FIFITOR-399560 format. One line per 3 residues: their letters; for each residue x, y, z of C-alpha. Coordinates in nm, 3 decimals. Example, Ala and Ser with C-alpha at 12.3 -4.5 7.8 and 13.67 -1.06 7.14 Angstrom:
# residues 2
as = 1.230,-0.450,0.780; 1.367,-0.106,0.714;
//
This chain:
# residues 385
mkr = -2.786,-1.075,-8.159; -2.764,-0.716,-8.030; -3.109,-0.728,-7.864;
gfw = -3.036,-1.066,-7.704; -2.713,-0.933,-7.552; -2.839,-0.588,-7.441;
ipl = -3.141,-0.696,-7.235; -2.942,-0.919,-6.987; -2.680,-0.645,-6.948;
krl = -2.943,-0.387,-6.851; -3.085,-0.624,-6.598; -2.738,-0.692,-6.454;
lti = -2.664,-0.321,-6.422; -2.999,-0.265,-6.253; -2.931,-0.541,-6.000;
vfv = -2.583,-0.402,-5.924; -2.720,-0.048,-5.881; -2.995,-0.158,-5.645;
tvm = -2.750,-0.366,-5.440; -2.509,-0.073,-5.401; -2.793,0.155,-5.294;
vlt = -2.911,-0.094,-5.034; -2.562,-0.134,-4.891; -2.502,0.242,-4.887;
tam = -2.831,0.303,-4.711; -2.752,0.035,-4.453; -2.404,0.174,-4.383;
tsp = -2.537,0.526,-4.331; -2.831,0.423,-4.115; -2.837,0.511,-3.741;
aya = -2.842,0.142,-3.649; -2.522,0.077,-3.843; -2.354,0.382,-3.687;
qas = -2.447,0.266,-3.339; -2.317,-0.083,-3.408; -1.988,0.057,-3.537;
aaa = -1.951,0.285,-3.235; -2.026,-0.005,-3.001; -1.765,-0.219,-3.174;
eta = -1.503,0.057,-3.148; -1.587,0.109,-2.779; -1.557,-0.263,-2.710;
iak = -1.216,-0.272,-2.875; -1.103,0.031,-2.674; -1.216,-0.129,-2.346;
esf = -1.036,-0.450,-2.426; -0.705,-0.266,-2.468; -0.712,-0.016,-2.179;
vaa = -0.484,-0.239,-1.971; -0.223,-0.254,-2.246; -0.244,0.124,-2.288;
avr = -0.201,0.180,-1.914; 0.097,-0.054,-1.893; 0.264,0.105,-2.198;
kvg = 0.228,0.439,-2.024; 0.376,0.339,-1.688; 0.555,0.008,-1.746;
pav = 0.895,0.153,-1.843; 0.906,0.342,-1.512; 0.850,0.028,-1.303;
vri = 1.178,-0.114,-1.170; 1.305,-0.428,-1.001; 1.485,-0.375,-0.671;
dte = 1.748,-0.626,-0.559; 1.895,-0.587,-0.211; 2.182,-0.737,-0.015;
rti = 2.232,-0.728,0.360; 2.505,-0.889,0.568; 2.416,-1.013,0.912;
trr = 2.635,-1.172,1.178; 2.525,-1.487,1.357; 2.688,-1.682,1.634;
ttd = 2.780,-2.030,1.519; 2.604,-2.317,1.690; 2.796,-2.627,1.786;
pfy = 2.621,-2.918,1.957; 2.937,-2.999,2.154; 2.947,-2.656,2.315;
ddp = 2.575,-2.680,2.393; 2.651,-2.987,2.606; 2.765,-2.881,2.957;
ffr = 3.020,-3.166,2.977; 3.203,-3.073,2.656; 3.174,-2.701,2.733;
dff = 3.347,-2.751,3.068; 3.601,-2.994,2.923; 3.714,-2.753,2.650;
ggm = 3.723,-2.458,2.885; 3.420,-2.269,2.751; 3.581,-2.163,2.422;
prq = 3.388,-1.871,2.265; 3.179,-1.933,1.960; 3.302,-1.773,1.642;
pre = 3.067,-1.526,1.466; 2.961,-1.614,1.114; 2.857,-1.365,0.848;
ell = 2.558,-1.442,0.630; 2.448,-1.260,0.314; 2.073,-1.211,0.281;
rgq = 1.923,-1.118,-0.054; 1.582,-0.968,-0.115; 1.376,-0.846,-0.405;
gsg = 1.093,-0.603,-0.458; 0.954,-0.344,-0.694; 0.938,0.033,-0.723;
fii = 0.866,0.308,-0.972; 1.046,0.624,-1.084; 0.863,0.939,-0.973;
ddt = 1.076,1.214,-1.128; 1.345,1.268,-1.392; 1.617,1.313,-1.129;
gni = 1.601,0.940,-1.051; 1.395,0.926,-0.731; 1.215,0.593,-0.688;
ltn = 0.923,0.523,-0.454; 0.897,0.182,-0.288; 0.811,0.014,0.043;
ahv = 1.031,0.070,0.346; 1.048,-0.303,0.419; 1.197,-0.364,0.073;
vng = 1.512,-0.154,0.128; 1.538,-0.086,0.500; 1.870,-0.207,0.643;
adr = 2.012,-0.302,0.303; 2.388,-0.270,0.247; 2.344,-0.260,-0.129;
vvi = 2.047,-0.173,-0.350; 2.049,-0.243,-0.725; 1.781,-0.103,-0.957;
tlk = 1.703,-0.269,-1.291; 1.486,-0.093,-1.548; 1.259,-0.260,-1.801;
dgr = 1.498,-0.164,-2.081; 1.777,-0.362,-1.910; 1.973,-0.075,-1.759;
sfd = 2.103,-0.140,-1.408; 2.213,0.108,-1.140; 2.340,0.105,-0.785;
avv = 2.097,0.306,-0.574; 2.119,0.513,-0.258; 1.848,0.486,0.007;
egv = 1.759,0.850,0.074; 1.480,0.814,0.326; 1.277,0.546,0.505;
dev = 0.961,0.577,0.715; 0.865,0.250,0.881; 0.535,0.381,1.020;
tdl = 0.393,0.434,0.671; 0.614,0.164,0.511; 0.739,0.409,0.248;
avv = 1.090,0.477,0.120; 1.265,0.675,-0.152; 1.582,0.553,-0.324;
kid = 1.777,0.738,-0.591; 1.969,0.644,-0.905; 2.177,0.855,-1.144;
gge = 2.045,0.779,-1.491; 2.274,1.025,-1.669; 2.172,1.291,-1.918;
enp = 2.208,1.087,-2.238; 1.917,0.849,-2.170; 1.630,1.022,-1.987;
lpv = 1.456,0.813,-1.726; 1.090,0.716,-1.774; 0.860,0.863,-1.509;
afl = 0.530,0.731,-1.373; 0.237,0.972,-1.353; 0.094,0.999,-1.001;
gns = -0.286,1.008,-0.981; -0.526,1.109,-0.705; -0.621,0.828,-0.469;
dqv = -0.897,1.041,-0.313; -1.091,0.997,-0.638; -1.074,0.617,-0.631;
evg = -1.406,0.438,-0.586; -1.500,0.081,-0.504; -1.545,-0.105,-0.831;
dwa = -1.280,0.091,-1.023; -1.029,-0.106,-1.227; -0.701,-0.184,-1.049;
iav = -0.385,-0.286,-1.238; -0.088,-0.417,-1.036; 0.255,-0.398,-1.200;
gnp = 0.573,-0.539,-1.052; 0.815,-0.830,-1.027; 0.641,-1.100,-0.823;
lgl = 0.847,-1.408,-0.743; 1.130,-1.269,-0.957; 0.914,-1.263,-1.273;
dnt = 0.990,-0.919,-1.417; 0.724,-0.689,-1.561; 0.424,-0.892,-1.452;
vtl = 0.077,-0.734,-1.482; -0.238,-0.845,-1.300; -0.588,-0.701,-1.325;
giv = -0.872,-0.667,-1.077; -1.096,-0.410,-0.915; -1.084,-0.194,-0.606;
stl = -1.283,-0.401,-0.359; -1.264,-0.182,-0.046; -1.130,0.158,0.056;
krs = -0.985,0.273,0.390; -0.907,-0.075,0.515; -0.734,-0.016,0.848;
sss = -0.383,-0.143,0.912; -0.495,-0.333,1.223; -0.755,-0.527,1.024;
vgi = -0.489,-0.610,0.766; -0.274,-0.756,1.042; -0.007,-0.487,1.084;
pgk = -0.126,-0.273,1.378; 0.207,-0.092,1.405; 0.136,0.106,1.088;
rle = -0.079,0.417,1.058; -0.245,0.362,0.726; -0.578,0.306,0.556;
fiq = -0.524,0.073,0.260; -0.683,0.034,-0.079; -0.796,-0.329,-0.101;
tda = -0.795,-0.499,-0.440; -0.846,-0.844,-0.585; -0.564,-0.792,-0.838;
ain = -0.310,-1.065,-0.763; -0.022,-0.932,-0.550; 0.258,-1.174,-0.464;
pgn = 0.601,-1.153,-0.295; 0.816,-0.923,-0.508; 0.519,-0.699,-0.595;
sgg = 0.585,-0.494,-0.283; 0.668,-0.135,-0.374; 0.527,-0.159,-0.726;
pll = 0.248,0.066,-0.851; -0.125,0.005,-0.849; -0.274,0.179,-1.153;
nss = -0.618,0.298,-1.254; -0.761,0.243,-1.601; -0.590,0.561,-1.728;
gev = -0.242,0.445,-1.629; -0.213,0.673,-1.326; -0.055,0.547,-1.003;
igi = -0.320,0.533,-0.730; -0.132,0.319,-0.477; 0.183,0.134,-0.376;
nta = 0.135,-0.243,-0.349; 0.219,-0.374,-0.004; 0.093,-0.554,0.307;
ira = 0.084,-0.903,0.164; -0.076,-1.158,0.393; 0.002,-1.525,0.353;
dam = -0.358,-1.615,0.433; -0.512,-1.353,0.203; -0.659,-1.555,-0.081;
gig = -0.705,-1.327,-0.381; -0.674,-1.009,-0.174; -0.404,-0.744,-0.197;
fai = -0.345,-0.410,-0.031; -0.194,-0.082,-0.148; -0.092,0.238,0.029;
pin = -0.289,0.530,-0.125; -0.061,0.741,-0.342; -0.181,1.061,-0.175;
kak = -0.023,0.938,0.150; 0.307,0.898,-0.033; 0.272,1.245,-0.188;
eik = 0.260,1.394,0.162; 0.607,1.272,0.259; 0.797,1.169,-0.057;
drl = 0.981,1.501,-0.094; 1.095,1.496,0.269; 1.210,1.136,0.233;
aqg = 1.403,1.231,-0.082; 1.583,1.498,0.123; 1.676,1.245,0.391;
qti = 1.443,1.392,0.651; 1.289,1.191,0.933; 0.910,1.185,0.930;
ahp = 0.772,1.285,1.270; 0.466,1.094,1.392; 0.276,1.211,1.701;
yig = 0.172,0.968,1.973; 0.032,0.973,2.327; 0.157,0.638,2.461;
vqi = -0.136,0.404,2.521; -0.220,0.050,2.418; -0.586,0.039,2.323;
adl = -0.871,-0.184,2.208; -1.227,-0.143,2.084; -1.497,-0.151,2.351;
tpe = -1.868,-0.219,2.307; -2.145,-0.250,2.568; -2.156,-0.625,2.501;
lar = -1.785,-0.670,2.567; -1.801,-0.456,2.878; -2.102,-0.650,3.009;
rnn = -1.922,-0.979,2.954; -1.624,-0.848,3.148; -1.838,-0.720,3.433;
edi = -2.020,-1.051,3.467; -1.690,-1.237,3.508; -1.622,-1.279,3.880;
nsg = -1.249,-1.299,3.804; -1.243,-0.969,3.618; -0.991,-0.725,3.760;
fyl = -1.202,-0.412,3.718; -1.543,-0.278,3.617; -1.586,-0.139,3.264;
pev = -1.848,0.118,3.168; -2.095,-0.039,2.924; -2.044,0.209,2.640;
ngv = -1.898,0.232,2.291; -1.545,0.371,2.295; -1.174,0.295,2.307;
lii = -1.048,0.106,2.610; -0.701,0.187,2.746; -0.536,-0.147,2.819;
rvl = -0.201,-0.004,2.923; -0.041,0.337,2.974; 0.330,0.341,2.890;
egt = 0.560,0.503,3.145; 0.720,0.836,3.060; 0.470,0.913,2.782;
paa = 0.227,1.202,2.730; -0.062,0.980,2.841; 0.111,0.900,3.168;
dag = 0.200,1.265,3.228; -0.161,1.368,3.162; -0.300,1.117,3.411;
lrr = -0.470,0.867,3.182; -0.512,0.525,3.342; -0.562,0.163,3.253;
gdv = -0.936,0.098,3.230; -1.024,0.447,3.108; -1.256,0.454,2.807;
ile = -1.190,0.729,2.552; -1.519,0.861,2.414; -1.414,1.174,2.221;
vdg = -1.107,1.354,2.089; -1.139,1.729,2.036; -1.518,1.697,2.043;
atv = -1.534,1.421,1.780; -1.670,1.080,1.880; -1.431,0.784,1.857;
rta = -1.564,0.430,1.858; -1.261,0.228,1.751; -0.889,0.212,1.819;
dql = -0.821,0.285,1.451; -1.021,0.608,1.470; -0.826,0.722,1.776;
qlk = -0.496,0.637,1.612; -0.583,0.839,1.301; -0.702,1.132,1.514;
ven = -0.363,1.143,1.684; -0.176,1.092,1.355; -0.352,1.391,1.201;
tkv = -0.221,1.626,1.469; 0.127,1.777,1.491; 0.393,1.681,1.743;
gdt = 0.343,1.903,2.046; -0.024,1.974,1.982; -0.259,1.949,2.279;
iqv = -0.571,1.739,2.230; -0.883,1.727,2.446; -0.960,1.366,2.540;
kvq = -1.299,1.290,2.691; -1.281,0.972,2.900; -1.513,0.772,3.120;
rgd = -1.356,0.633,3.436; -1.609,0.412,3.609; -1.926,0.622,3.635;
rvq = -1.743,0.950,3.599; -1.683,1.139,3.272; -1.403,1.394,3.247;
tik = -1.193,1.575,2.988; -0.815,1.545,3.002; -0.563,1.751,2.805;
vat = -0.282,1.549,2.645; 0.015,1.703,2.461; 0.139,1.473,2.184;
ael = 0.506,1.379,2.153; 0.715,1.235,1.871; 0.701,0.857,1.827;
qde = 1.053,0.719,1.857; 1.197,0.423,1.668; 1.191,0.126,1.902;
n = 1.492,-0.021,1.727;
//
């Protein structure tokens, strides 16, 4: 009885021991370690968006605006000459209309300053900020710069509940192919997150369809819809690399963001209520290539001859501007600015933008067959409104 029981037990113990050894060896092998590390890495990559949003999400706000405008009432009777004469030309009564808008923004410091787009808050009579935690505040628009489409508004969060703050990254380090996370309130849907990549850098404002701006955008395929304007574009670490803006109705799956470094340059001055000075010379311009010039010159109805070169064609010189005072003319082709070649209107615009108001620039132009250098002193661009 004892021998019959003991032999199976020894075999069982031997089998268990060998199995444990095999499993232990497998778990400590390099292959197993690599597989475990790969699994952990995969899990980490799958959750980087959630980590980024947890880091910045509380600082993203919804911006509701109200603006009252006055319209003249329209009456079909008074539009008819007979009735207008019959009733003695009674004046139309003005009618007030309340316009509401919505956008996004994000808190950039613990004093309550919020960065957003200028077009979100410009001209608003009332601005209301709603945080992710449900708190709501009336805000004051401290500064607006339409040229860069940036604005700073301020709320008083009080000392009892500190305000969440978004961490500002470095947009100069962004590369094509980097992850891009858009956070905002599109179409009134609060705290919406979309994911994509950076598809292009330094996309000019004219190519985006807003030539009046002086910006080079970050282009992304992260979905950006109405209401996203002013919200942050994040990198994979949860740092703000841009401000979502410049939505085009015909842009299928394409969004644009102002680089955060551009906002860093002026945000403090906007928060202090300062006006941002932008230099200009006062010309309307277009790209010129030898092919375009040749086509113009072959047209018998063309008003003037164009030099067949690469450069920036002056279409119009505005009266009373630095360009007019310096003697620039319609039909001149700008070839260089301060010794640097310019081939496109965007390049010229950025060259001027990077100077200071009052600086004198050396503009090399070709007028017909003659090349000359003209000195132009920049002036401050004034609000056309």
